[in-house]
Backbone as numpy.savetxt, mean C-alpha at the origin, in Angstrom:
# Nx Ny Nz CAx CAy CAz Cx Cy Cz
-43.84 16.93 33.75 -43.13 15.98 34.38 -42.59 14.94 33.47
-43.16 14.73 32.49 -42.66 13.81 31.43 -41.41 14.34 30.74
-41.56 15.64 30.42 -40.35 16.50 29.70 -39.19 16.44 30.63
-39.50 16.70 31.93 -38.42 16.71 32.77 -37.64 15.46 32.88
-38.48 14.28 33.06 -37.72 12.95 33.05 -37.01 12.67 31.78
-37.53 12.96 30.73 -36.85 12.78 29.28 -35.67 13.46 29.39
-35.62 14.83 29.70 -34.42 15.73 29.71 -33.41 15.06 30.60
-33.86 14.68 31.77 -32.98 14.17 32.74 -32.26 12.78 32.21
-33.06 11.92 31.57 -32.50 10.71 31.09 -31.55 11.02 29.99
-31.82 11.94 29.13 -31.05 12.36 28.07 -29.63 12.73 28.50
-29.74 13.79 29.55 -28.50 14.31 30.02 -27.72 13.35 30.73
-28.31 12.40 31.24 -27.72 11.35 32.06 -26.94 10.35 31.03
-27.61 10.01 29.90 -27.07 9.01 28.89 -25.71 9.86 28.14
-25.85 11.15 28.04 -24.75 11.79 27.46 -23.70 11.90 28.50
-23.86 12.23 29.60 -22.83 12.27 30.75 -22.01 10.95 30.62
-22.97 9.74 30.72 -22.39 8.46 30.68 -21.48 8.28 29.65
-21.88 8.64 28.31 -21.08 8.42 27.22 -19.77 9.03 27.23
-19.89 10.39 27.70 -18.80 11.29 27.72 -17.76 10.65 28.71
-18.30 10.13 29.96 -17.43 9.69 30.88 -16.57 8.38 30.41
-17.47 7.54 29.70 -17.01 6.32 29.13 -15.87 6.67 28.08
-16.06 7.82 27.35 -15.04 8.03 26.39 -13.83 8.50 27.00
-14.03 9.26 28.16 -13.00 9.95 28.83 -12.12 8.70 29.56
-12.89 7.74 30.09 -12.40 6.53 30.88 -11.57 5.88 29.89
-11.99 5.62 28.69 -11.18 4.68 27.65 -9.97 5.59 27.25
-10.05 6.94 27.11 -8.90 7.61 26.71 -7.80 7.75 27.73
-8.29 7.65 29.11 -7.28 7.77 30.09 -6.54 6.45 30.11
-7.08 5.22 29.94 -6.37 4.09 30.18 -5.75 3.30 28.72
-6.27 3.87 27.70 -5.76 3.29 26.47 -4.69 3.87 25.88
-3.91 3.05 25.17 -2.58 3.54 24.51 -3.19 4.05 23.12
-2.48 5.12 22.82 -2.67 5.54 21.43 -1.64 5.20 20.48
-2.09 4.66 19.38 -1.03 4.14 18.37 -1.47 4.94 17.02
-0.55 5.63 16.50 -0.93 6.41 15.44 -0.16 5.85 14.18
-0.95 5.57 13.05 -0.46 4.81 11.96 -0.63 5.62 10.65
0.27 6.05 9.98 0.16 6.57 8.66 -0.18 5.60 7.75
-1.04 5.83 6.78 -1.43 5.09 5.71 -2.03 5.41 4.38
-1.94 4.84 3.30 -2.50 5.11 2.21 -3.90 5.14 2.32
-4.71 5.86 1.63 -6.32 5.80 1.86 -6.76 4.44 1.56
-6.34 3.79 0.44 -7.01 2.56 -0.22 -5.79 1.69 -0.50
-5.78 0.35 -0.04 -6.68 -0.19 0.76 -6.17 -0.09 2.22
-5.03 0.65 2.48 -4.45 0.49 3.94 -5.31 1.02 4.90
-5.84 2.39 4.78 -6.65 2.92 5.73 -7.88 2.33 5.96
-8.44 1.73 4.89 -9.72 0.76 5.18 -9.48 -0.50 5.92
-8.30 -0.97 5.79 -8.05 -2.29 6.42 -7.75 -1.96 7.85
-7.15 -0.71 8.27 -6.86 -0.43 9.63 -8.11 -0.11 10.26
-9.14 0.36 9.50 -10.46 0.79 10.20 -11.19 -0.37 10.72
-11.00 -1.54 9.97 -11.53 -2.75 10.38 -10.83 -3.38 11.81
-9.41 -3.11 11.81 -8.77 -3.49 13.01 -8.98 -2.57 14.16
-9.40 -1.36 13.97 -9.64 -0.40 14.96 -10.42 -0.96 16.20
-11.66 -1.36 16.07 -12.35 -1.91 17.16 -11.98 -3.14 17.95
-11.12 -3.91 17.16 -10.51 -5.08 17.80 -9.44 -4.66 18.60
-8.59 -3.76 18.18 -7.74 -3.17 19.10 -7.98 -2.61 20.17
-9.17 -1.77 20.05 -9.83 -1.15 21.22 -10.20 -1.92 22.22
-10.67 -3.23 22.03 -10.76 -4.09 22.96 -9.46 -4.49 23.87
-8.53 -4.27 23.13 -7.30 -4.70 23.82 -6.55 -3.51 24.49
-7.45 -2.45 24.47 -6.87 -1.04 25.19 -5.87 -0.30 24.46
-6.10 -0.49 23.06 -5.26 0.31 22.06 -6.06 1.19 21.28
-5.98 2.39 21.16 -6.81 3.46 20.51 -6.00 3.82 19.23
-6.47 3.10 18.07 -5.76 3.27 16.82 -6.16 4.54 16.30
-5.08 5.55 15.90 -5.46 6.57 15.15 -4.72 6.51 13.93
-5.53 6.72 12.83 -5.17 6.56 11.41 -4.97 7.78 10.68
-3.89 8.09 10.15 -3.44 9.29 9.56 -3.26 8.99 7.99
-4.20 9.42 7.19 -4.06 9.18 5.81 -3.14 9.99 5.19
-2.49 9.42 4.04 -1.56 10.18 3.25 -1.78 9.80 1.66
-1.55 10.76 0.81 -1.94 10.71 -0.47 -0.70 10.28 -1.49
0.47 10.24 -0.82 1.71 9.99 -1.71 2.52 9.05 -0.96
3.67 8.76 -1.61 4.47 7.68 -1.06 5.86 8.35 -0.55
5.87 9.52 -0.19 6.98 10.32 0.29 6.74 10.61 1.69
5.71 11.26 2.05 5.48 11.86 3.37 5.13 10.71 4.46
4.67 9.54 4.20 4.48 8.72 5.25 5.96 8.31 5.95
6.90 8.29 5.15 8.26 7.99 5.85 8.89 9.22 6.42
8.57 10.29 5.81 8.98 11.70 6.49 8.32 11.89 7.90
7.02 11.52 7.94 6.28 11.57 9.16 6.90 10.59 10.13
7.33 9.39 9.77 7.78 8.36 10.64 9.08 8.94 10.94
9.97 9.32 10.22 11.29 9.99 10.64 11.16 11.13 11.62
10.15 11.74 11.49 9.99 12.88 12.42 9.27 12.50 13.66
8.84 11.27 13.86 8.12 10.79 15.12 6.87 11.21 15.08
6.34 11.83 14.06 4.89 12.23 14.18 3.86 11.12 14.11
4.22 9.97 13.74 3.49 8.69 13.68 4.39 7.72 14.51
3.73 6.55 14.71 4.28 5.54 15.36 4.75 4.34 14.34
4.08 4.34 13.24 4.22 3.28 12.11 3.68 3.87 10.69
3.95 3.31 9.82 3.33 3.48 8.58 2.98 2.25 7.77
2.01 2.29 7.03 1.64 1.19 6.08 1.15 1.48 4.89
2.12 1.18 4.05 1.76 1.70 2.69 3.03 1.09 1.65
4.11 0.69 1.96 5.13 0.53 1.27 5.56 -1.22 1.32
6.41 -1.59 0.20 6.69 -2.96 0.46 8.34 -2.97 0.58
9.09 -4.10 0.92 10.27 -3.99 1.32 11.36 -3.46 0.08
11.19 -3.83 -1.08 12.11 -3.09 -2.08 11.87 -1.54 -2.08
10.83 -1.07 -1.89 10.73 0.38 -1.79 11.35 0.96 -0.51
11.12 0.33 0.62 11.81 0.60 1.79 13.13 0.65 1.72
13.85 -0.39 1.04 15.23 -0.45 0.97 15.78 0.73 0.19
15.02 1.01 -1.02 15.42 2.23 -1.71 15.65 3.49 -0.84
14.59 3.66 -0.08 14.48 4.76 0.95 15.52 4.63 1.98
15.84 3.74 2.43 16.93 3.53 3.38 18.48 3.85 2.80
18.52 3.39 1.63 19.76 3.70 0.86 19.90 5.32 0.70
18.76 5.94 -0.09 18.78 7.36 0.12 19.04 8.10 1.34
18.75 7.55 2.35 19.09 8.11 3.75 20.09 7.50 4.48
21.05 6.75 3.74 21.96 5.99 4.57 22.74 6.86 5.56
22.86 6.34 6.84 23.68 7.11 7.94 22.74 8.16 8.61
21.54 8.17 8.24 20.53 9.17 8.91 19.66 8.21 9.89
20.10 8.40 11.38 19.48 7.68 12.40 18.00 7.78 12.51
17.37 8.89 11.91 15.94 9.02 11.84 15.38 7.98 11.03
16.12 7.58 10.02 15.51 6.62 9.01 16.06 5.11 9.28
16.12 4.81 10.58 16.53 3.51 10.76 15.17 2.52 10.96
14.56 2.39 9.85 13.38 1.64 9.74 13.51 0.28 9.53
12.54 -0.65 9.96 12.44 -1.94 9.88 11.04 -2.40 9.61
10.88 -3.62 9.00 9.37 -4.10 8.91 8.99 -4.91 10.12
7.92 -4.50 10.50 7.24 -5.24 11.71 6.32 -6.49 11.25
6.10 -6.60 10.10 5.29 -7.62 9.55 4.76 -7.20 8.19
4.44 -8.34 7.25 3.85 -8.12 5.89 2.57 -8.51 6.14
1.68 -7.62 5.51 0.22 -7.78 5.57 -0.61 -8.13 4.35
-0.01 -7.46 3.14 -0.89 -7.88 2.03 -0.04 -7.49 0.73
-0.50 -8.07 -0.45 0.10 -7.85 -1.61 -0.93 -7.21 -2.50
-0.53 -6.13 -3.36 -1.37 -5.52 -4.33 -0.72 -5.94 -5.71
-1.09 -6.91 -6.49 -0.47 -7.12 -7.71 -0.62 -5.90 -8.57
0.46 -5.42 -9.36 0.47 -4.27 -9.91 0.04 -4.68 -11.42
-0.84 -3.72 -12.05 -1.28 -3.94 -13.42 -0.79 -2.91 -14.47
-0.95 -3.44 -15.72 -0.60 -2.72 -16.85 -1.91 -2.47 -17.64
-2.19 -1.21 -17.78 -3.56 -0.71 -18.36 -3.35 -0.15 -19.79
-4.34 -0.37 -20.76 -4.32 0.21 -22.01 -5.68 0.42 -22.63
-6.13 1.50 -23.11 -7.37 1.84 -23.85 -7.26 1.13 -25.18
-6.06 1.03 -25.74 -5.86 0.86 -27.10 -5.59 -0.60 -27.46
-4.98 -1.18 -26.64 -4.44 -2.48 -26.78 -5.03 -3.60 -25.82
-5.09 -4.85 -26.25 -5.70 -5.95 -25.35 -4.56 -6.67 -24.72
-3.31 -6.62 -25.23 -2.26 -7.56 -24.61 -0.90 -6.80 -24.67
0.00 -7.25 -24.02 1.32 -6.62 -24.20 2.04 -6.92 -25.50
1.42 -8.13 -26.01 2.12 -8.52 -27.42 1.46 -7.60 -28.57
0.44 -7.04 -28.12 -0.32 -6.01 -29.18 0.36 -4.65 -29.31
1.01 -4.17 -28.31 1.67 -2.97 -28.16 2.54 -2.73 -29.42
2.59 -1.48 -30.04 3.18 -1.23 -31.22 4.56 -0.83 -30.89
5.39 -0.96 -32.19 6.68 -0.45 -32.16 6.86 0.94 -31.60
7.81 1.10 -30.70 7.99 2.39 -30.12 6.85 2.93 -29.10
6.14 1.99 -28.68 4.99 2.45 -27.87 5.55 2.89 -26.60
4.95 3.89 -25.92 5.48 4.50 -24.74 4.67 3.94 -23.48
5.48 3.39 -22.62 4.89 2.70 -21.36 5.31 3.81 -20.17
4.06 4.23 -19.83 4.34 5.37 -18.54 4.30 4.49 -17.20
5.30 4.89 -16.37 5.48 4.27 -15.14 5.66 5.17 -14.10
5.44 4.72 -12.77 5.82 5.55 -11.68 7.22 5.78 -11.53
7.55 6.97 -10.94 8.90 7.41 -10.80 9.59 6.76 -9.55
9.75 5.41 -9.54 10.37 4.89 -8.51 11.39 3.71 -8.86
12.56 3.86 -8.58 13.47 2.82 -9.03 13.14 1.43 -8.63
12.47 1.39 -7.44 12.19 0.13 -6.71 11.20 -0.62 -7.55
10.44 -0.06 -8.39 9.37 -0.67 -9.15 9.75 -1.10 -10.59
11.02 -0.67 -11.08 11.31 -0.96 -12.48 11.33 -2.51 -12.60
12.21 -3.01 -11.74 12.32 -4.64 -11.78 10.97 -5.32 -12.02
10.21 -4.87 -11.07 8.87 -5.50 -10.81 7.91 -5.35 -12.20
7.97 -4.20 -12.79 7.25 -3.93 -14.08 7.91 -4.84 -15.11
9.20 -4.62 -15.28 9.93 -5.42 -16.41 9.74 -6.86 -16.32
9.50 -7.45 -15.18 9.49 -8.77 -15.00 8.00 -9.15 -15.67
7.05 -8.45 -15.64 5.81 -8.58 -16.29 5.95 -8.83 -17.76
6.75 -7.73 -18.38 6.85 -7.79 -19.74 7.72 -9.01 -20.20
8.75 -9.14 -19.42 9.52 -10.46 -19.75 8.76 -11.58 -19.73
7.97 -11.86 -18.79 7.10 -13.00 -18.58 6.19 -13.33 -19.73
5.76 -12.26 -20.24 4.85 -12.18 -21.57 5.70 -12.21 -22.81
6.94 -12.30 -22.82 7.87 -12.42 -23.95 8.08 -11.26 -24.80
7.81 -10.05 -24.22 7.87 -8.84 -25.01 9.50 -8.21 -24.73
10.06 -8.51 -23.85 11.42 -8.06 -23.64 12.11 -9.06 -22.83
13.66 -9.10 -22.91 14.41 -9.94 -22.11 15.36 -9.19 -21.37
15.58 -9.50 -20.13 16.51 -8.86 -19.24 17.85 -9.71 -19.26
18.99 -9.04 -18.56 20.21 -9.65 -18.56 20.10 -11.04 -17.89
20.54 -12.09 -18.40 20.60 -13.47 -17.71 21.09 -13.14 -16.24
20.44 -13.82 -15.47 20.86 -13.98 -14.17 20.66 -12.79 -13.17
20.01 -11.71 -13.82 19.94 -10.44 -13.02 18.91 -10.78 -11.94
18.94 -10.07 -10.86 18.02 -10.08 -9.70 16.85 -9.34 -10.17
15.62 -10.01 -10.55 14.41 -9.16 -11.05 14.03 -7.96 -10.13
14.32 -8.20 -8.73 13.78 -7.03 -7.87 14.62 -5.83 -7.96
15.90 -5.96 -8.36 16.80 -4.79 -8.52 16.93 -4.35 -9.88
16.37 -5.03 -10.79 16.64 -4.86 -12.39 16.15 -3.60 -12.70
16.91 -2.89 -13.54 16.56 -1.43 -14.08 16.35 -1.64 -15.63
15.76 -0.62 -16.14 15.63 -0.45 -17.60 16.75 -0.71 -18.22
17.86 -0.14 -17.74 19.15 -0.36 -18.52 19.63 -1.82 -18.56
18.97 -2.69 -17.90 19.12 -4.13 -17.83 18.47 -4.90 -19.01
17.69 -4.27 -19.86 16.90 -4.87 -20.82 17.97 -5.06 -21.93
18.15 -6.18 -22.47 19.00 -6.78 -23.54 18.38 -7.03 -24.72
16.88 -7.31 -24.89 16.25 -7.51 -25.99 14.95 -6.78 -25.85
14.69 -5.86 -26.78 13.44 -5.22 -26.93 12.94 -4.88 -28.33
12.50 -5.96 -29.05 12.27 -6.07 -30.52 11.30 -4.90 -30.76
10.28 -4.71 -29.92 9.30 -3.55 -30.28 9.87 -2.09 -30.06
11.19 -2.08 -29.53 11.68 -0.80 -29.04 10.76 0.08 -28.19
10.20 -0.61 -27.34 9.05 0.00 -26.31 10.01 1.06 -25.38
9.32 2.23 -25.30 9.89 3.46 -24.53 9.42 3.40 -23.26
10.28 2.77 -22.15 9.90 2.90 -20.83 10.11 4.10 -20.06
9.10 4.84 -19.61 9.36 6.27 -18.96 8.88 6.25 -17.46
9.79 6.12 -16.80 9.40 6.00 -15.19 9.73 7.37 -14.68
8.56 8.36 -14.91 8.72 9.67 -14.56 7.46 10.49 -14.07
6.51 9.54 -13.64 5.36 10.03 -13.28 5.09 9.72 -11.86
4.49 10.64 -11.00 4.18 10.37 -9.65 2.92 9.63 -9.54
3.06 8.48 -8.78 2.01 7.40 -8.81 0.62 7.77 -8.85
0.20 8.79 -7.98 -1.18 9.27 -8.02 -1.70 9.74 -9.40
-0.93 10.08 -10.26 -1.35 10.72 -11.39 -1.59 9.74 -12.52
-1.16 8.42 -12.21 -1.15 7.38 -13.30 -2.61 7.12 -13.74
-3.51 7.00 -12.83 -4.99 6.65 -13.37 -5.35 7.73 -14.27
-5.23 9.11 -13.93 -5.67 9.95 -14.65 -5.01 9.91 -16.06
-3.75 9.68 -16.27 -2.95 9.54 -17.60 -3.67 8.38 -18.38
-4.04 7.19 -17.74 -4.77 6.18 -18.50 -6.20 6.63 -18.87
-6.87 7.39 -17.96 -8.14 7.86 -18.59 -8.02 8.92 -19.56
-6.93 9.49 -19.67 -6.64 10.37 -20.76 -6.22 9.84 -22.00
-5.99 8.53 -21.95 -5.56 7.68 -22.96 -4.18 7.99 -23.55
-3.15 8.32 -22.56 -2.06 8.82 -22.90 -0.97 7.53 -22.84
-0.15 7.44 -23.74 0.81 6.33 -24.01 0.11 5.22 -24.60
1.09 4.17 -24.82 0.56 2.98 -25.34 0.00 1.89 -24.16
0.63 2.29 -22.92 0.15 1.49 -21.76 0.66 2.28 -20.55
-0.20 2.18 -19.42 0.09 2.74 -18.23 0.28 1.76 -17.12
1.25 1.91 -16.26 1.38 0.96 -15.30 0.80 1.59 -14.03
-0.10 1.01 -13.30 -0.87 1.50 -12.00 -0.80 0.55 -10.99
-0.45 1.12 -9.73 -0.33 0.46 -8.62 -1.80 0.27 -8.08
-2.05 -1.09 -7.65 -3.47 -1.37 -7.21 -4.18 -0.42 -6.32
-3.67 0.09 -5.42 -4.23 0.99 -4.46 -4.81 2.30 -5.12
-3.93 2.65 -6.06 -4.35 3.98 -6.80 -5.50 3.59 -7.84
-5.43 2.42 -8.48 -6.36 1.96 -9.38 -7.85 1.76 -8.62
-7.77 1.21 -7.53 -9.02 1.14 -6.68 -9.68 2.42 -6.36
-8.68 3.22 -5.90 -9.12 4.66 -5.60 -9.84 5.45 -6.71
-9.23 4.96 -7.98 -9.73 5.71 -9.11 -11.07 4.92 -9.80
-11.51 4.00 -8.98 -12.56 3.27 -9.61 -12.27 2.13 -10.69
-11.10 1.79 -10.78 -10.71 0.76 -11.75 -10.85 -0.55 -11.14
-10.78 -1.66 -11.68 -10.85 -3.07 -11.30 -9.48 -3.60 -11.48
-8.58 -3.65 -10.63 -7.23 -4.07 -10.70 -7.10 -5.59 -11.12
-8.26 -6.45 -11.06 -8.26 -7.82 -11.54 -8.62 -7.98 -12.86
-9.73 -7.21 -13.32 -10.14 -7.29 -14.80 -9.84 -6.37 -15.78
-9.40 -5.18 -15.44 -9.33 -3.85 -16.34 -7.76 -4.11 -16.93
-6.83 -4.51 -16.12 -5.39 -4.37 -16.88 -5.36 -5.42 -18.01
-4.35 -5.19 -18.98 -4.08 -6.06 -20.02 -3.03 -7.14 -19.48
-2.25 -6.94 -18.34 -1.53 -7.89 -17.83 -1.36 -7.49 -16.30
-1.26 -8.67 -15.47 -1.19 -8.47 -14.02 -0.04 -9.24 -13.38
0.77 -8.70 -12.52 1.81 -9.68 -11.97 1.13 -10.72 -11.07
1.74 -11.79 -10.96 1.34 -12.90 -10.04 1.44 -12.58 -8.65
0.63 -13.00 -7.83 0.68 -13.02 -6.37 1.53 -13.86 -5.65
1.80 -14.89 -6.50 2.73 -16.02 -5.91 4.02 -15.84 -5.78
4.71 -16.11 -4.68 6.12 -15.76 -4.43 6.50 -14.28 -4.75
5.47 -13.46 -4.47 5.69 -12.02 -4.80 6.39 -11.22 -3.65
7.46 -10.76 -3.85 8.30 -9.98 -2.75 7.96 -8.71 -2.34
6.68 -8.19 -3.05 6.21 -6.81 -2.97 5.04 -6.65 -1.87
5.10 -7.68 -0.75 4.06 -7.41 0.07 4.13 -6.09 0.91
3.11 -5.38 1.12 3.03 -4.32 1.95 3.11 -4.45 3.36
3.95 -3.79 3.91 4.38 -4.01 5.40 4.03 -2.82 6.35
4.09 -3.16 7.75 3.91 -2.19 8.81 5.44 -1.73 9.04
5.83 -0.53 8.78 7.16 -0.06 8.95 7.28 0.71 10.22
8.17 0.38 11.01 8.52 1.03 12.29 10.07 1.47 12.41
10.24 2.26 13.47 11.76 2.44 13.86 12.18 1.15 14.48
13.46 0.86 14.18 14.09 -0.40 14.70 14.05 -0.41 16.22
13.67 -1.59 16.62 13.27 -1.81 18.06 11.86 -1.73 18.34
11.15 -0.95 17.66 9.75 -0.66 17.90 8.95 -1.86 17.47
9.47 -2.66 16.67 8.58 -3.83 16.15 8.41 -4.89 17.37
9.08 -4.56 18.35 8.78 -5.67 19.69 7.84 -4.94 20.61
7.40 -3.58 20.49 6.58 -3.07 21.24 5.31 -3.64 21.31
4.49 -3.74 22.37 3.45 -4.56 22.52 2.24 -4.13 21.78
2.25 -2.73 21.53 1.11 -2.24 20.86 1.37 -2.55 19.09
2.62 -2.50 18.71 2.99 -2.84 17.35 2.70 -4.32 17.08
3.08 -5.18 18.10 2.85 -6.60 18.01 1.50 -6.92 17.93
0.48 -6.20 18.68 -0.89 -6.40 18.66 -1.45 -5.92 17.38
-1.03 -5.03 16.83 -1.48 -4.37 15.56 -1.24 -5.45 14.37
-0.03 -6.06 14.24 0.45 -6.99 13.27 -0.48 -8.20 13.57
-0.62 -8.69 14.67 -1.51 -9.72 15.06 -2.88 -9.74 14.47
-3.49 -8.64 14.86 -4.80 -8.38 14.56 -4.88 -8.27 13.03
-4.03 -7.71 12.28 -4.00 -7.64 10.82 -3.68 -9.03 10.19
-3.01 -9.99 10.99 -2.87 -11.30 10.41 -3.96 -12.14 10.84
-4.85 -11.71 11.58 -6.06 -12.49 12.01 -6.93 -13.02 10.98
-7.56 -14.02 11.12 -8.57 -14.70 10.09 -9.62 -13.66 9.74
-10.12 -13.04 11.08 -11.28 -12.03 10.65 -10.80 -10.94 9.70
-9.60 -10.34 9.82 -9.15 -9.34 8.96 -8.88 -9.72 7.57
-8.27 -10.99 7.62 -7.73 -11.54 6.17 -8.90 -11.95 5.38
-10.01 -12.58 6.05 -11.16 -12.87 5.33 -12.03 -11.57 4.85
-11.80 -10.58 5.66 -12.41 -9.36 5.25 -11.65 -8.64 4.05
-10.41 -8.88 3.92 -9.52 -8.24 2.86 -10.06 -9.10 1.50
-10.20 -10.51 1.63 -10.55 -11.35 0.36 -11.88 -11.00 0.05
-12.62 -10.86 0.98 -14.15 -10.38 0.50 -14.40 -9.03 -0.17
-13.67 -8.18 0.40 -13.86 -6.69 0.06 -13.07 -6.46 -1.22
-11.92 -7.02 -1.44 -11.26 -6.50 -2.64 -11.03 -7.64 -3.80
-11.64 -8.74 -3.46 -11.96 -9.79 -4.50 -10.68 -10.21 -5.56
-9.49 -10.28 -4.75 -8.28 -10.67 -5.56 -7.45 -9.35 -5.82
-7.80 -8.14 -5.74 -7.20 -6.99 -6.04 -6.02 -6.96 -4.96
-6.48 -7.18 -3.76 -5.58 -7.20 -2.62 -5.47 -8.57 -2.00
-4.31 -9.15 -1.79 -4.01 -10.59 -1.50 -3.31 -10.47 0.10
-4.01 -10.95 1.19 -3.60 -10.95 2.39 -2.56 -11.98 2.55
-1.45 -11.71 3.21 -0.23 -12.59 3.63 -0.13 -12.67 5.12
0.66 -13.56 5.57 0.61 -13.70 7.06 2.19 -14.29 7.50
3.10 -13.23 7.29 4.60 -13.51 7.73 5.08 -12.09 8.07
């Protein structure tokens, strides 16, 4: 009799759980967001239960690179993506000018990942040798960002009055050490090149540094400032979708004190929340 009651109770609980899941699926809106594994997908996981209470079933689709999330958004395979900053988005829009599938806008800025310059051989940018090779990500939108760090440290000078966000390597006017800036490496490979001790220094985006077990706050020999930083990572959507209730709810949750406090605690300065 005991066994029969236990089995009946177990089956009842399973049925209730199944019905509950089916019931949630029937009334919840599904919102699919493409994101880099770290920290973007991790942050979205924290937002998921909060959104569920609002009737939104957040589906997170992880990506390992910086190309496919926009391709997926253009193909309407996802509703939004969360991995890029405005300067990078602008470069993508320029490359796809006139393509209606790439009519993307920002629905909101969520966090900044200060980029770092790493070296196993040297302790500061001023210690870099003459002719030293600086290994960089293959993205035009990152050149000005990286060069600004070198200029701030007094290692190079850019053209007077140049917009630092759009500056290129060709805009360097003084380079006493004759450093060789080589922006030809896919971002995910940069931590391995650093571990292999390649070049004089390697520039690594914080998300890939975290993923590789590096400390983006203490391991670099130089780090960009988070203040007045134009490289905040955004929620990107098709134009017009930024007003949809599910997207607005997502951004509001990511801007909430609960999520922003979690980001500060989890990443200890490697990821800085913003609220605009």
